[in-house]
Structure formats: structure tokens, C-alpha cells
N, CA, C, O and the ligand as a Tripos MOL2 file, in Angstrom:
@<TRIPOS>MOLECULE
protein
  285   283    72     0     0
PROTEIN
NO_CHARGES

@<TRIPOS>ATOM
      1 N           0.8500   -1.1910    0.0000 N.3       1 MET1
      2 CA          0.0000    0.0000    0.0000 C.3       1 MET1
      3 C           0.8860    1.2410    0.0000 C.2       1 MET1
      4 O           1.5570    1.5350    0.9900 O.2       1 MET1
      5 N           0.8850    1.9560   -1.0990 N.am      2 THR2
      6 CA          1.6900    3.1710   -1.1640 C.3       2 THR2
      7 C           0.8240    4.4290   -1.2030 C.2       2 THR2
      8 O           1.3250    5.5520   -1.1430 O.2       2 THR2
      9 N          -0.4830    4.2130   -1.3060 N.am      3 THR3
     10 CA         -1.3520    5.3890   -1.3550 C.3       3 THR3
     11 C          -1.4610    6.0160    0.0240 C.2       3 THR3
     12 O          -1.6980    5.3470    1.0300 O.2       3 THR3
     13 N          -1.2800    7.3180    0.0260 N.am      4 ARG4
     14 CA         -1.3290    8.0180    1.3050 C.3       4 ARG4
     15 C          -2.0480    9.3510    1.1200 C.2       4 ARG4
     16 O          -1.7680   10.1080    0.1910 O.2       4 ARG4
     17 N          -2.9450    9.6020    1.9930 N.am      5 THR5
     18 CA         -3.7060   10.8520    1.9140 C.3       5 THR5
     19 C          -3.0400   11.9270    2.7640 C.2       5 THR5
     20 O          -2.7690   11.7390    3.9500 O.2       5 THR5
     21 N          -2.7880   13.0500    2.1210 N.am      6 THR6
     22 CA         -2.1950   14.1650    2.8420 C.3       6 THR6
     23 C          -3.2510   15.2390    3.0880 C.2       6 THR6
     24 O          -3.8880   15.7370    2.1590 O.2       6 THR6
     25 N          -3.4100   15.5650    4.3090 N.am      7 ILE7
     26 CA         -4.3690   16.6100    4.6680 C.3       7 ILE7
     27 C          -3.6400   17.9480    4.7090 C.2       7 ILE7
     28 O          -2.7030   18.1520    5.4810 O.2       7 ILE7
     29 N          -4.1000   18.8410    3.8590 N.am      8 GLN8
     30 CA         -3.4920   20.1720    3.8370 C.3       8 GLN8
     31 C          -4.3370   21.1230    4.6620 C.2       8 GLN8
     32 O          -5.5580   21.1720    4.5200 O.2       8 GLN8
     33 N          -3.6920   21.8590    5.5030 N.am      9 TYR9
     34 CA         -4.3960   22.7660    6.3830 C.3       9 TYR9
     35 C          -3.6710   24.1030    6.3850 C.2       9 TYR9
     36 O          -2.5190   24.2060    6.8060 O.2       9 TYR9
     37 N          -4.3590   25.1040    5.9140 N.am     10 LYS10
     38 CA         -3.7510   26.4290    5.8460 C.3      10 LYS10
     39 C          -4.0970   27.2340    7.0950 C.2      10 LYS10
     40 O          -5.2630   27.3780    7.4620 O.2      10 LYS10
     41 N          -3.0800   27.7390    7.7170 N.am     11 VAL11
     42 CA         -3.2800   28.5650    8.8980 C.3      11 VAL11
     43 C          -2.9770   30.0100    8.5260 C.2      11 VAL11
     44 O          -1.8680   30.3450    8.1110 O.2      11 VAL11
     45 N          -3.9700   30.8400    8.6800 N.am     12 SER12
     46 CA         -3.7790   32.2500    8.3410 C.3      12 SER12
     47 C          -4.4290   33.1390    9.3830 C.2      12 SER12
     48 O          -5.0640   34.1390    9.0460 O.2      12 SER12
     49 N          -4.2750   32.7850   10.6240 N.am     13 ALA13
     50 CA         -4.9450   33.5170   11.6800 C.3      13 ALA13
     51 C          -4.1780   34.7670   12.0800 C.2      13 ALA13
     52 O          -4.7250   35.6420   12.7520 O.2      13 ALA13
     53 N          -2.9370   34.8580   11.6810 N.am     14 HIS14
     54 CA         -2.1430   36.0070   12.0860 C.3      14 HIS14
     55 C          -1.9440   36.9420   10.9040 C.2      14 HIS14
     56 O          -2.5400   36.7560    9.8430 O.2      14 HIS14
     57 N          -1.1160   37.9270   11.0930 N.am     15 ASP15
     58 CA         -0.9830   38.9770   10.0970 C.3      15 ASP15
     59 C          -0.0600   38.6050    8.9420 C.2      15 ASP15
     60 O           0.4690   39.4910    8.2690 O.2      15 ASP15
     61 N           0.1380   37.3380    8.7050 N.am     16 THR16
     62 CA          0.9420   36.9450    7.5630 C.3      16 THR16
     63 C           0.1400   37.1490    6.2860 C.2      16 THR16
     64 O          -1.0910   37.1260    6.3030 O.2      16 THR16
     65 N           0.8240   37.3420    5.2140 N.am     17 SER17
     66 CA          0.1370   37.5940    3.9530 C.3      17 SER17
     67 C          -0.4380   36.3010    3.4050 C.2      17 SER17
     68 O           0.3010   35.3740    3.0710 O.2      17 SER17
     69 N          -1.7430   36.2440    3.3150 N.am     18 GLY18
     70 CA         -2.4100   35.0550    2.8320 C.3      18 GLY18
     71 C          -2.7270   35.1830    1.3570 C.2      18 GLY18
     72 O          -2.2300   36.0890    0.6870 O.2      18 GLY18
     73 N          -3.5380   34.2970    0.8550 N.am     19 PRO19
     74 CA         -3.9600   34.3760   -0.5420 C.3      19 PRO19
     75 C          -4.7970   35.6340   -0.7890 C.2      19 PRO19
     76 O          -5.5210   36.1020    0.0890 O.2      19 PRO19
     77 N          -4.6800   36.1530   -1.9790 N.am     20 ALA20
     78 CA         -5.2990   37.4450   -2.2850 C.3      20 ALA20
     79 C          -6.7230   37.3020   -2.7890 C.2      20 ALA20
     80 O          -7.2580   38.2220   -3.4070 O.2      20 ALA20
     81 N          -7.3410   36.1600   -2.5320 N.am     21 VAL21
     82 CA         -8.6830   35.9330   -3.0500 C.3      21 VAL21
     83 C          -9.7340   36.6680   -2.2280 C.2      21 VAL21
     84 O         -10.8540   36.8710   -2.6970 O.2      21 VAL21
     85 N          -9.3940   37.0610   -1.0320 N.am     22 SER22
     86 CA        -10.3470   37.7660   -0.1960 C.3      22 SER22
     87 C          -9.6820   38.9970    0.3970 C.2      22 SER22
     88 O          -8.4600   39.0570    0.5360 O.2      22 SER22
     89 N         -10.4990   39.9650    0.7390 N.am     23 ALA23
     90 CA         -9.9680   41.2180    1.2570 C.3      23 ALA23
     91 C          -9.8850   41.1760    2.7720 C.2      23 ALA23
     92 O         -10.7880   40.6730    3.4400 O.2      23 ALA23
     93 N          -8.8200   41.6960    3.2960 N.am     24 ASP24
     94 CA         -8.6690   41.7480    4.7430 C.3      24 ASP24
     95 C          -9.6070   42.7850    5.3380 C.2      24 ASP24
     96 O          -9.8720   43.8260    4.7370 O.2      24 ASP24
     97 N         -10.0880   42.4880    6.4950 N.am     25 TRP25
     98 CA        -10.8460   43.4670    7.2690 C.3      25 TRP25
     99 C          -9.9620   43.8800    8.4280 C.2      25 TRP25
    100 O          -9.7220   43.1060    9.3540 O.2      25 TRP25
    101 N          -9.4880   45.0980    8.3630 N.am     26 ARG26
    102 CA         -8.5240   45.5530    9.3530 C.3      26 ARG26
    103 C          -9.0740   46.6990   10.1860 C.2      26 ARG26
    104 O          -9.9630   47.4370    9.7630 O.2      26 ARG26
    105 N          -8.5220   46.8230   11.3710 N.am     27 CYS27
    106 CA         -8.8970   47.9060   12.2620 C.3      27 CYS27
    107 C          -8.5780   49.2460   11.6120 C.2      27 CYS27
    108 O          -7.4890   49.4430   11.0730 O.2      27 CYS27
    109 N          -9.5300   50.1580   11.6690 N.am     28 THR28
    110 CA         -9.3170   51.4550   11.0360 C.3      28 THR28
    111 C          -8.3460   52.3220   11.8250 C.2      28 THR28
    112 O          -7.8500   53.3300   11.3220 O.2      28 THR28
    113 N          -8.0820   51.9270   13.0490 N.am     29 CYS29
    114 CA         -7.2020   52.7380   13.8890 C.3      29 CYS29
    115 C          -5.7600   52.2310   13.8520 C.2      29 CYS29
    116 O          -4.8400   52.9900   13.5490 O.2      29 CYS29
    117 N          -5.5680   50.9520   14.1600 N.am     30 CYS30
    118 CA         -4.2100   50.4300   14.2760 C.3      30 CYS30
    119 C          -3.8630   49.4520   13.1650 C.2      30 CYS30
    120 O          -2.7110   49.0350   13.0480 O.2      30 CYS30
    121 N          -4.8340   49.0840   12.3560 N.am     31 GLY31
    122 CA         -4.5430   48.2160   11.2150 C.3      31 GLY31
    123 C          -4.4650   46.7440   11.5380 C.2      31 GLY31
    124 O          -4.0600   45.9520   10.6870 O.2      31 GLY31
    125 N          -4.8380   46.3540   12.7340 N.am     32 LYS32
    126 CA         -4.7890   44.9390   13.1070 C.3      32 LYS32
    127 C          -5.8500   44.1480   12.3450 C.2      32 LYS32
    128 O          -6.9650   44.6210   12.1260 O.2      32 LYS32
    129 N          -5.4780   42.9470   11.9540 N.am     33 LEU33
    130 CA         -6.3920   42.1260   11.1640 C.3      33 LEU33
    131 C          -7.5460   41.6280   12.0310 C.2      33 LEU33
    132 O          -7.3370   40.9770   13.0550 O.2      33 LEU33
    133 N          -8.7650   41.9460   11.6010 N.am     34 LEU34
    134 CA         -9.9460   41.5130   12.3570 C.3      34 LEU34
    135 C         -10.5920   40.2900   11.7300 C.2      34 LEU34
    136 O         -11.1520   39.4500   12.4340 O.2      34 LEU34
    137 N         -10.5170   40.1880   10.4150 N.am     35 GLY35
    138 CA        -11.1340   39.0700    9.7140 C.3      35 GLY35
    139 C         -10.9190   39.2370    8.2220 C.2      35 GLY35
    140 O         -10.1200   40.0600    7.7770 O.2      35 GLY35
    141 N         -11.6510   38.4360    7.4610 N.am     36 ARG36
    142 CA        -11.5270   38.5370    6.0190 C.3      36 ARG36
    143 C         -12.9140   38.6010    5.3940 C.2      36 ARG36
    144 O         -13.8470   37.9200    5.8190 O.2      36 ARG36
    145 N         -13.0120   39.4190    4.4000 N.am     37 ARG37
    146 CA        -14.2840   39.5650    3.7010 C.3      37 ARG37
    147 C         -14.3920   38.5270    2.5930 C.2      37 ARG37
    148 O         -13.4950   38.3760    1.7640 O.2      37 ARG37
    149 N         -15.5020   37.8250    2.6040 N.am     38 HIS38
    150 CA        -15.7980   36.8970    1.5170 C.3      38 HIS38
    151 C         -17.1470   37.3030    0.9360 C.2      38 HIS38
    152 O         -18.1830   36.7650    1.3290 O.2      38 HIS38
    153 N         -17.1370   38.2230    0.0280 N.am     39 GLY39
    154 CA        -18.3910   38.7070   -0.5310 C.3      39 GLY39
    155 C         -19.2170   39.4020    0.5350 C.2      39 GLY39
    156 O         -18.7960   40.4100    1.1030 O.2      39 GLY39
    157 N         -20.4020   38.8530    0.8050 N.am     40 SER40
    158 CA        -21.2810   39.4590    1.8030 C.3      40 SER40
    159 C         -21.0390   38.8880    3.1930 C.2      40 SER40
    160 O         -21.7510   39.2360    4.1360 O.2      40 SER40
    161 N         -20.0530   38.0240    3.3290 N.am     41 ALA41
    162 CA        -19.7830   37.3910    4.6170 C.3      41 ALA41
    163 C         -18.4130   37.8010    5.1310 C.2      41 ALA41
    164 O         -17.5410   38.2260    4.3740 O.2      41 ALA41
    165 N         -18.2510   37.6620    6.4290 N.am     42 ILE42
    166 CA        -16.9670   37.9270    7.0720 C.3      42 ILE42
    167 C         -16.5110   36.6430    7.7460 C.2      42 ILE42
    168 O         -17.2720   36.0040    8.4720 O.2      42 ILE42
    169 N         -15.2820   36.2820    7.5020 N.am     43 LEU43
    170 CA        -14.7190   35.1150    8.1720 C.3      43 LEU43
    171 C         -13.7530   35.5990    9.2450 C.2      43 LEU43
    172 O         -12.7340   36.2230    8.9500 O.2      43 LEU43
    173 N         -14.0900   35.3000   10.4880 N.am     44 VAL44
    174 CA        -13.2890   35.7460   11.6080 C.3      44 VAL44
    175 C         -12.5760   34.5470   12.2060 C.2      44 VAL44
    176 O         -13.2030   33.5260   12.4890 O.2      44 VAL44
    177 N         -11.2760   34.6630   12.3980 N.am     45 GLN45
    178 CA        -10.5020   33.5650   12.9580 C.3      45 GLN45
    179 C          -9.7520   34.0340   14.1910 C.2      45 GLN45
    180 O          -9.2760   35.1660   14.2710 O.2      45 GLN45
    181 N          -9.6680   33.1410   15.1280 N.am     46 PHE46
    182 CA         -8.8870   33.4200   16.3060 C.3      46 PHE46
    183 C          -7.6720   32.5050   16.3270 C.2      46 PHE46
    184 O          -7.5980   31.5400   15.5660 O.2      46 PHE46
    185 N          -6.7550   32.8010   17.1710 N.am     47 ALA47
    186 CA         -5.4420   32.1820   17.0970 C.3      47 ALA47
    187 C          -5.4600   30.6800   17.3650 C.2      47 ALA47
    188 O          -4.5840   29.9560   16.8930 O.2      47 ALA47
    189 N          -6.4350   30.2150   18.1070 N.am     48 ARG48
    190 CA         -6.4120   28.8030   18.4970 C.3      48 ARG48
    191 C          -7.5240   27.9970   17.8360 C.2      48 ARG48
    192 O          -8.0330   27.0360   18.4130 O.2      48 ARG48
    193 N          -7.8940   28.3920   16.6340 N.am     49 GLY49
    194 CA         -8.7630   27.5370   15.8580 C.3      49 GLY49
    195 C         -10.2320   27.8720   15.8540 C.2      49 GLY49
    196 O         -10.9910   27.2500   15.1100 O.2      49 GLY49
    197 N         -10.6690   28.8250   16.6500 N.am     50 HIS50
    198 CA        -12.0670   29.2080   16.5970 C.3      50 HIS50
    199 C         -12.3150   30.0330   15.3390 C.2      50 HIS50
    200 O         -11.5530   30.9450   15.0180 O.2      50 HIS50
    201 N         -13.3700   29.7040   14.6480 N.am     51 ARG51
    202 CA        -13.6950   30.4380   13.4360 C.3      51 ARG51
    203 C         -15.1670   30.7810   13.4350 C.2      51 ARG51
    204 O         -16.0090   29.9790   13.8370 O.2      51 ARG51
    205 N         -15.4630   31.9700   12.9830 N.am     52 TYR52
    206 CA        -16.8430   32.4210   12.9090 C.3      52 TYR52
    207 C         -17.0930   32.9860   11.5210 C.2      52 TYR52
    208 O         -16.3080   33.7760   10.9980 O.2      52 TYR52
    209 N         -18.1830   32.5710   10.9530 N.am     53 ARG53
    210 CA        -18.5950   33.1380    9.6750 C.3      53 ARG53
    211 C         -19.8540   33.9420    9.9230 C.2      53 ARG53
    212 O         -20.8880   33.3960   10.3090 O.2      53 ARG53
    213 N         -19.7630   35.2170    9.7050 N.am     54 ILE54
    214 CA        -20.8810   36.1090    9.9810 C.3      54 ILE54
    215 C         -21.2020   36.9000    8.7320 C.2      54 ILE54
    216 O         -20.3560   37.0760    7.8560 O.2      54 ILE54
    217 N         -22.4390   37.3780    8.6600 N.am     55 SER55
    218 CA        -22.8520   38.1230    7.4830 C.3      55 SER55
    219 C         -22.8020   39.6230    7.7720 C.2      55 SER55
    220 O         -22.9880   40.0640    8.9060 O.2      55 SER55
    221 N         -22.5500   40.3710    6.7380 N.am     56 ARG56
    222 CA        -22.4870   41.8100    6.8680 C.3      56 ARG56
    223 C         -23.8950   42.4090    6.8740 C.2      56 ARG56
    224 O         -24.8130   41.8090    6.3150 O.2      56 ARG56
    225 N         -24.0800   43.5440    7.4750 N.am     57 PRO57
    226 CA        -23.0580   44.3370    8.1620 C.3      57 PRO57
    227 C         -22.6390   43.7190    9.4940 C.2      57 PRO57
    228 O         -23.4410   43.0960   10.1910 O.2      57 PRO57
    229 N         -21.3770   43.9050    9.8220 N.am     58 ALA58
    230 CA        -20.8390   43.3420   11.0480 C.3      58 ALA58
    231 C         -20.0210   44.4140   11.7650 C.2      58 ALA58
    232 O         -19.5510   45.3760   11.1570 O.2      58 ALA58
    233 N         -19.8680   44.2230   13.0550 N.am     59 SER59
    234 CA        -19.0370   45.1470   13.8120 C.3      59 SER59
    235 C         -18.1970   44.3520   14.8000 C.2      59 SER59
    236 O         -18.6020   43.2880   15.2660 O.2      59 SER59
    237 N         -17.0290   44.8810   15.1090 N.am     60 ALA60
    238 CA        -16.1370   44.2090   16.0370 C.3      60 ALA60
    239 C         -15.2940   45.2620   16.7480 C.2      60 ALA60
    240 O         -14.9740   46.3110   16.1910 O.2      60 ALA60
    241 N         -14.9520   44.9560   17.9680 N.am     61 VAL61
    242 CA        -14.0840   45.8420   18.7310 C.3      61 VAL61
    243 C         -12.6650   45.2970   18.6520 C.2      61 VAL61
    244 O         -12.4170   44.1280   18.9470 O.2      61 VAL61
    245 N         -11.7470   46.1540   18.2520 N.am     62 CYS62
    246 CA        -10.3530   45.7360   18.1250 C.3      62 CYS62
    247 C          -9.7880   45.3470   19.4810 C.2      62 CYS62
    248 O         -10.0010   46.0360   20.4790 O.2      62 CYS62
    249 N          -9.0660   44.2360   19.5030 N.am     63 ARG63
    250 CA         -8.5180   43.7820   20.7820 C.3      63 ARG63
    251 C          -7.2940   44.5810   21.2100 C.2      63 ARG63
    252 O          -6.8690   44.5220   22.3640 O.2      63 ARG63
    253 N          -6.7350   45.3280   20.2610 N.am     64 SER64
    254 CA         -5.5330   46.0930   20.6010 C.3      64 SER64
    255 C          -5.8520   47.4990   21.0800 C.2      64 SER64
    256 O          -5.2890   47.9650   22.0710 O.2      64 SER64
    257 N          -6.7680   48.1860   20.3680 N.am     65 CYS65
    258 CA         -6.9910   49.5840   20.6820 C.3      65 CYS65
    259 C          -8.4400   49.8960   21.0340 C.2      65 CYS65
    260 O          -8.7860   51.0590   21.2400 O.2      65 CYS65
    261 N          -9.2950   48.8710   21.1060 N.am     66 ASP66
    262 CA        -10.6920   49.0250   21.5090 C.3      66 ASP66
    263 C         -11.5140   49.9180   20.5910 C.2      66 ASP66
    264 O         -12.5400   50.4630   20.9990 O.2      66 ASP66
    265 N         -11.0640   50.0650   19.3610 N.am     67 THR67
    266 CA        -11.8320   50.8340   18.4050 C.3      67 THR67
    267 C         -12.9470   49.9790   17.8290 C.2      67 THR67
    268 O         -12.7290   48.8240   17.4640 O.2      67 THR67
    269 N         -14.1520   50.5550   17.7480 N.am     68 LEU68
    270 CA        -15.2710   49.8410   17.1420 C.3      68 LEU68
    271 C         -15.1650   49.9460   15.6240 C.2      68 LEU68
    272 O         -15.1680   51.0400   15.0610 O.2      68 LEU68
    273 N         -15.0720   48.8010   14.9800 N.am     69 ASN69
    274 CA        -14.9730   48.7450   13.5210 C.3      69 ASN69
    275 C         -16.2670   48.1680   12.9550 C.2      69 ASN69
    276 O         -16.8400   47.2230   13.4970 O.2      69 ASN69
    277 N         -16.7040   48.7560   11.8620 N.am     70 GLU70
    278 CA        -17.9010   48.2470   11.1790 C.3      70 GLU70
    279 C         -17.5700   48.0190    9.7170 C.2      70 GLU70
    280 O         -16.7520   48.7180    9.1190 O.2      70 GLU70
    281 N         -18.2320   47.0210    9.1670 N.am     71 THR71
    282 CA        -18.0140   46.7290    7.7620 C.3      71 THR71
    283 C         -19.3050   46.3040    7.0930 C.2      71 THR71
    284 O         -19.3140   46.0150    5.8960 O.2      71 THR71
    285 ZN         -7.1070   48.5910   16.5270 Zn       72 ZN72
@<TRIPOS>BOND
     1     1     2 1
     2     2     3 1
     3     3     4 2
     4     3     5 am
     5     5     6 1
     6     6     7 1
     7     7     8 2
     8     7     9 am
     9     9    10 1
    10    10    11 1
    11    11    12 2
    12    11    13 am
    13    13    14 1
    14    14    15 1
    15    15    16 2
    16    15    17 am
    17    17    18 1
    18    18    19 1
    19    19    20 2
    20    19    21 am
    21    21    22 1
    22    22    23 1
    23    23    24 2
    24    23    25 am
    25    25    26 1
    26    26    27 1
    27    27    28 2
    28    27    29 am
    29    29    30 1
    30    30    31 1
    31    31    32 2
    32    31    33 am
    33    33    34 1
    34    34    35 1
    35    35    36 2
    36    35    37 am
    37    37    38 1
    38    38    39 1
    39    39    40 2
    40    39    41 am
    41    41    42 1
    42    42    43 1
    43    43    44 2
    44    43    45 am
    45    45    46 1
    46    46    47 1
    47    47    48 2
    48    47    49 am
    49    49    50 1
    50    50    51 1
    51    51    52 2
    52    51    53 am
    53    53    54 1
    54    54    55 1
    55    55    56 2
    56    55    57 am
    57    57    58 1
    58    58    59 1
    59    59    60 2
    60    59    61 am
    61    61    62 1
    62    62    63 1
    63    63    64 2
    64    63    65 am
    65    65    66 1
    66    66    67 1
    67    67    68 2
    68    67    69 am
    69    69    70 1
    70    70    71 1
    71    71    72 2
    72    71    73 am
    73    73    74 1
    74    74    75 1
    75    75    76 2
    76    75    77 am
    77    77    78 1
    78    78    79 1
    79    79    80 2
    80    79    81 am
    81    81    82 1
    82    82    83 1
    83    83    84 2
    84    83    85 am
    85    85    86 1
    86    86    87 1
    87    87    88 2
    88    87    89 am
    89    89    90 1
    90    90    91 1
    91    91    92 2
    92    91    93 am
    93    93    94 1
    94    94    95 1
    95    95    96 2
    96    95    97 am
    97    97    98 1
    98    98    99 1
    99    99   100 2
   100    99   101 am
   101   101   102 1
   102   102   103 1
   103   103   104 2
   104   103   105 am
   105   105   106 1
   106   106   107 1
   107   107   108 2
   108   107   109 am
   109   109   110 1
   110   110   111 1
   111   111   112 2
   112   111   113 am
   113   113   114 1
   114   114   115 1
   115   115   116 2
   116   115   117 am
   117   117   118 1
   118   118   119 1
   119   119   120 2
   120   119   121 am
   121   121   122 1
   122   122   123 1
   123   123   124 2
   124   123   125 am
   125   125   126 1
   126   126   127 1
   127   127   128 2
   128   127   129 am
   129   129   130 1
   130   130   131 1
   131   131   132 2
   132   131   133 am
   133   133   134 1
   134   134   135 1
   135   135   136 2
   136   135   137 am
   137   137   138 1
   138   138   139 1
   139   139   140 2
   140   139   141 am
   141   141   142 1
   142   142   143 1
   143   143   144 2
   144   143   145 am
   145   145   146 1
   146   146   147 1
   147   147   148 2
   148   147   149 am
   149   149   150 1
   150   150   151 1
   151   151   152 2
   152   151   153 am
   153   153   154 1
   154   154   155 1
   155   155   156 2
   156   155   157 am
   157   157   158 1
   158   158   159 1
   159   159   160 2
   160   159   161 am
   161   161   162 1
   162   162   163 1
   163   163   164 2
   164   163   165 am
   165   165   166 1
   166   166   167 1
   167   167   168 2
   168   167   169 am
   169   169   170 1
   170   170   171 1
   171   171   172 2
   172   171   173 am
   173   173   174 1
   174   174   175 1
   175   175   176 2
   176   175   177 am
   177   177   178 1
   178   178   179 1
   179   179   180 2
   180   179   181 am
   181   181   182 1
   182   182   183 1
   183   183   184 2
   184   183   185 am
   185   185   186 1
   186   186   187 1
   187   187   188 2
   188   187   189 am
   189   189   190 1
   190   190   191 1
   191   191   192 2
   192   191   193 am
   193   193   194 1
   194   194   195 1
   195   195   196 2
   196   195   197 am
   197   197   198 1
   198   198   199 1
   199   199   200 2
   200   199   201 am
   201   201   202 1
   202   202   203 1
   203   203   204 2
   204   203   205 am
   205   205   206 1
   206   206   207 1
   207   207   208 2
   208   207   209 am
   209   209   210 1
   210   210   211 1
   211   211   212 2
   212   211   213 am
   213   213   214 1
   214   214   215 1
   215   215   216 2
   216   215   217 am
   217   217   218 1
   218   218   219 1
   219   219   220 2
   220   219   221 am
   221   221   222 1
   222   222   223 1
   223   223   224 2
   224   223   225 am
   225   225   226 1
   226   226   227 1
   227   227   228 2
   228   227   229 am
   229   229   230 1
   230   230   231 1
   231   231   232 2
   232   231   233 am
   233   233   234 1
   234   234   235 1
   235   235   236 2
   236   235   237 am
   237   237   238 1
   238   238   239 1
   239   239   240 2
   240   239   241 am
   241   241   242 1
   242   242   243 1
   243   243   244 2
   244   243   245 am
   245   245   246 1
   246   246   247 1
   247   247   248 2
   248   247   249 am
   249   249   250 1
   250   250   251 1
   251   251   252 2
   252   251   253 am
   253   253   254 1
   254   254   255 1
   255   255   256 2
   256   255   257 am
   257   257   258 1
   258   258   259 1
   259   259   260 2
   260   259   261 am
   261   261   262 1
   262   262   263 1
   263   263   264 2
   264   263   265 am
   265   265   266 1
   266   266   267 1
   267   267   268 2
   268   267   269 am
   269   269   270 1
   270   270   271 1
   271   271   272 2
   272   271   273 am
   273   273   274 1
   274   274   275 1
   275   275   276 2
   276   275   277 am
   277   277   278 1
   278   278   279 1
   279   279   280 2
   280   279   281 am
   281   281   282 1
   282   282   283 1
   283   283   284 2
@<TRIPOS>SUBSTRUCTURE
     1 MET1         2 RESIDUE 1 A MET
     2 THR2         6 RESIDUE 1 A THR
     3 THR3        10 RESIDUE 1 A THR
     4 ARG4        14 RESIDUE 1 A ARG
     5 THR5        18 RESIDUE 1 A THR
     6 THR6        22 RESIDUE 1 A THR
     7 ILE7        26 RESIDUE 1 A ILE
     8 GLN8        30 RESIDUE 1 A GLN
     9 TYR9        34 RESIDUE 1 A TYR
    10 LYS10       38 RESIDUE 1 A LYS
    11 VAL11       42 RESIDUE 1 A VAL
    12 SER12       46 RESIDUE 1 A SER
    13 ALA13       50 RESIDUE 1 A ALA
    14 HIS14       54 RESIDUE 1 A HIS
    15 ASP15       58 RESIDUE 1 A ASP
    16 THR16       62 RESIDUE 1 A THR
    17 SER17       66 RESIDUE 1 A SER
    18 GLY18       70 RESIDUE 1 A GLY
    19 PRO19       74 RESIDUE 1 A PRO
    20 ALA20       78 RESIDUE 1 A ALA
    21 VAL21       82 RESIDUE 1 A VAL
    22 SER22       86 RESIDUE 1 A SER
    23 ALA23       90 RESIDUE 1 A ALA
    24 ASP24       94 RESIDUE 1 A ASP
    25 TRP25       98 RESIDUE 1 A TRP
    26 ARG26      102 RESIDUE 1 A ARG
    27 CYS27      106 RESIDUE 1 A CYS
    28 THR28      110 RESIDUE 1 A THR
    29 CYS29      114 RESIDUE 1 A CYS
    30 CYS30      118 RESIDUE 1 A CYS
    31 GLY31      122 RESIDUE 1 A GLY
    32 LYS32      126 RESIDUE 1 A LYS
    33 LEU33      130 RESIDUE 1 A LEU
    34 LEU34      134 RESIDUE 1 A LEU
    35 GLY35      138 RESIDUE 1 A GLY
    36 ARG36      142 RESIDUE 1 A ARG
    37 ARG37      146 RESIDUE 1 A ARG
    38 HIS38      150 RESIDUE 1 A HIS
    39 GLY39      154 RESIDUE 1 A GLY
    40 SER40      158 RESIDUE 1 A SER
    41 ALA41      162 RESIDUE 1 A ALA
    42 ILE42      166 RESIDUE 1 A ILE
    43 LEU43      170 RESIDUE 1 A LEU
    44 VAL44      174 RESIDUE 1 A VAL
    45 GLN45      178 RESIDUE 1 A GLN
    46 PHE46      182 RESIDUE 1 A PHE
    47 ALA47      186 RESIDUE 1 A ALA
    48 ARG48      190 RESIDUE 1 A ARG
    49 GLY49      194 RESIDUE 1 A GLY
    50 HIS50      198 RESIDUE 1 A HIS
    51 ARG51      202 RESIDUE 1 A ARG
    52 TYR52      206 RESIDUE 1 A TYR
    53 ARG53      210 RESIDUE 1 A ARG
    54 ILE54      214 RESIDUE 1 A ILE
    55 SER55      218 RESIDUE 1 A SER
    56 ARG56      222 RESIDUE 1 A ARG
    57 PRO57      226 RESIDUE 1 A PRO
    58 ALA58      230 RESIDUE 1 A ALA
    59 SER59      234 RESIDUE 1 A SER
    60 ALA60      238 RESIDUE 1 A ALA
    61 VAL61      242 RESIDUE 1 A VAL
    62 CYS62      246 RESIDUE 1 A CYS
    63 ARG63      250 RESIDUE 1 A ARG
    64 SER64      254 RESIDUE 1 A SER
    65 CYS65      258 RESIDUE 1 A CYS
    66 ASP66      262 RESIDUE 1 A ASP
    67 THR67      266 RESIDUE 1 A THR
    68 LEU68      270 RESIDUE 1 A LEU
    69 ASN69      274 RESIDUE 1 A ASN
    70 GLU70      278 RESIDUE 1 A GLU
    71 THR71      282 RESIDUE 1 A THR
    72 ZN72       285 GROUP 0 **** ****
């Protein structure tokens, strides 16, 4: 048996440059990445694997500077 399945898992929860297929949603004050826009939806990821898919309009408070961001 030489067949082997490889599971690919992309981690892009931090400020590294990811694929350009979606637009970043960043804090308007400090520029911290809040999530990614996928059309009418926002994909929000946290550092330890929690992910939320929410629909716009959405709002979030930046964890760094407490600025309320809306999109
Ligand atoms: Zn901020």
C-alpha cells in the first residue's frame, strides 16, 4: 500500500500575507487584522482555531486599541 492521503491545512490567523482571493478586514485605527471579507460574509478567525462566519453588516471591537470597527 503506497497510497497516502495528505491533509493540507492552511493557517492564516495572524498577520501573515495570505492568498489574495479575499480582502482583509482591518482595524481602522491600528490596522490589526480583524477578519476577512468573503463577498457578503466575514470570516473571523482566532489564534487557536475558533472560526466564525458572519454576514455583513458586522461590527467588532479591536482587541488592541478598543476601536469599534464596522463593515
Ligand atoms: Zn485597533
